[in-house]
Each structure stands twice: as structure tokens, then as C-alpha cells.
C-alpha positions as a Python dict, from the first residue, in 0.01 Angstrom:
ca = {
    (1, 'M'): (0, 0, 0),
    (2, 'N'): (324, -197, 16),
    (3, 'K'): (648, -1, 6),
    (4, 'L'): (782, 31, -347),
    (5, 'P'): (1126, -114, -426),
    (6, 'Q'): (1386, 163, -459),
    (7, 'A'): (1418, 139, -841),
    (8, 'I'): (1041, 178, -883),
    (9, 'A'): (1028, 461, -627),
    (10, 'N'): (1307, 632, -825),
    (11, 'F'): (1102, 592, -1145),
    (12, 'V'): (791, 740, -982),
    (13, 'D'): (987, 1034, -837),
    (14, 'A'): (1160, 1103, -1171),
    (15, 'N'): (829, 1073, -1357),
    (16, 'N'): (660, 1319, -1123),
    (17, 'A'): (956, 1558, -1161),
    (18, 'M'): (912, 1519, -1541),
    (19, 'D'): (1286, 1445, -1576),
    (20, 'P'): (1353, 1209, -1871),
    (21, 'Q'): (1719, 1152, -1782),
    (22, 'R'): (1630, 1052, -1425),
    (23, 'I'): (1354, 828, -1560),
    (24, 'A'): (1603, 651, -1787),
    (25, 'A'): (1854, 622, -1502),
    (26, 'A'): (1608, 404, -1306),
    (27, 'F'): (1648, 137, -1578),
    (28, 'N'): (1929, -110, -1639),
    (29, 'S'): (2143, -30, -1945),
    (30, 'D'): (1983, -312, -2152),
    (31, 'A'): (1626, -260, -2025),
    (32, 'K'): (1312, -259, -2238),
    (33, 'V'): (993, -51, -2224),
    (34, 'F'): (670, -145, -2403),
    (35, 'D'): (418, 139, -2412),
    (36, 'E'): (154, 257, -2659),
    (37, 'G'): (234, -33, -2893),
    (38, 'H'): (607, 43, -2919),
    (39, 'L'): (914, -131, -2778),
    (40, 'R'): (1212, 76, -2666),
    (41, 'S'): (1544, -91, -2584),
    (42, 'G'): (1832, 52, -2384),
    (43, 'R'): (1863, 372, -2184),
    (44, 'E'): (1901, 597, -2490),
    (45, 'E'): (1570, 485, -2641),
    (46, 'I'): (1406, 490, -2297),
    (47, 'A'): (1524, 849, -2241),
    (48, 'A'): (1379, 946, -2581),
    (49, 'W'): (1048, 774, -2493),
    (50, 'A'): (1038, 953, -2156),
    (51, 'S'): (1122, 1288, -2315),
    (52, 'D'): (840, 1241, -2567),
    (53, 'Y'): (574, 1147, -2313),
    (54, 'V'): (681, 1422, -2071),
    (55, 'A'): (645, 1680, -2350),
    (56, 'R'): (313, 1540, -2478),
    (57, 'Y'): (134, 1449, -2156),
    (58, 'Q'): (302, 1635, -1868),
    (59, 'S'): (180, 1348, -1655),
    (60, 'T'): (224, 1261, -1292),
    (61, 'M'): (147, 930, -1130),
    (62, 'E'): (19, 836, -787),
    (63, 'P'): (65, 468, -701),
    (64, 'T'): (-249, 325, -544),
    (65, 'G'): (-149, -41, -514),
    (66, 'V'): (124, -292, -585),
    (67, 'V'): (125, -668, -634),
    (68, 'Q'): (458, -850, -618),
    (69, 'A'): (556, -1195, -745),
    (70, 'G'): (930, -1246, -710),
    (71, 'D'): (1109, -978, -913),
    (72, 'A'): (785, -882, -1092),
    (73, 'H'): (579, -593, -957),
    (74, 'V'): (252, -456, -1093),
    (75, 'V'): (194, -102, -974),
    (76, 'R'): (-155, 42, -1022),
    (77, 'A'): (-138, 421, -1045),
    (78, 'T'): (-365, 715, -1105),
    (79, 'V'): (-209, 914, -1389),
    (80, 'R'): (-296, 1280, -1441),
    (81, 'G'): (-183, 1491, -1733),
    (82, 'T'): (-271, 1687, -2044),
    (83, 'F'): (-451, 1406, -2225),
    (84, 'P'): (-819, 1330, -2287),
    (85, 'G'): (-982, 1141, -2002),
    (86, 'S'): (-732, 1249, -1738),
    (87, 'P'): (-704, 1116, -1475),
    (88, 'I'): (-686, 747, -1566),
    (89, 'A'): (-578, 430, -1389),
    (90, 'L'): (-286, 245, -1549),
    (91, 'D'): (-91, -67, -1457),
    (92, 'F'): (288, -51, -1468),
    (93, 'H'): (436, -401, -1500),
    (94, 'F'): (795, -385, -1375),
    (95, 'L'): (1057, -659, -1379),
    (96, 'L'): (1351, -580, -1151),
    (97, 'Q'): (1701, -718, -1190),
    (98, 'N'): (2025, -628, -1010),
    (99, 'G'): (1863, -335, -829),
    (100, 'G'): (1731, -168, -1146),
    (101, 'I'): (1431, -190, -1376),
    (102, 'Q'): (1489, -453, -1645),
    (103, 'S'): (1154, -412, -1817),
    (104, 'L'): (836, -209, -1799),
    (105, 'E'): (505, -256, -1976),
    (106, 'V'): (231, 3, -1931),
    (107, 'T'): (-128, -120, -1970),
    (108, 'A'): (-475, 25, -1919),
}
């Protein structure tokens, strides 16, 4: 697998540490996250989203592949947690800007 850009590696590490504030810190201040049919904008909303999913799912992710096109990266990961069907494979669609994550969409 290709080496992950630092911002994405920071997100993965923070996710696996189940640390919502570190997860939010991987994003730019005006970033957006689209997950489970909801859009979150800005670090405050992203931290709340991360806090919610950490509490509900206690999930960890193991990247298994990455495809890059410019600043866009799709990371395929095996996600394990306290949810039905665990583990599952999810795609994390990242757009990087200025060294941080500008947007993330999580898809099955």
C-alpha cells in the first residue's frame, strides 16, 4: 500500500486512539464531513461527529489500499467496532488542502 499523506495518517491514528479532538484536529478549520447521510461543517461539528461515532461504534480502522488523484485520496479500510456486521470494508474519500483534510466522505 502507498504511504498515507500525513493528514490522513493523523486521522487514522486519532481514530484508532478513539480521540475525537485529535480526529477533528486533522481537518482544516472550514472542512466538511459527509457520513451516514449527514453533513458536518467546521472543526466543532466534526469533533461532535467524531465523539458520537467513537461512543457508538468504538471503531478502529486498518487501511488496506489507497488511490490518489491529485489532492484526492480514496482510502479503503477494514473497520472493526461494536456494530452489526463488524468488520466491514469502507471507503474514505479525502480531499487534502494546505496540509490538512478539507473534506471527507465515508462510503460502503
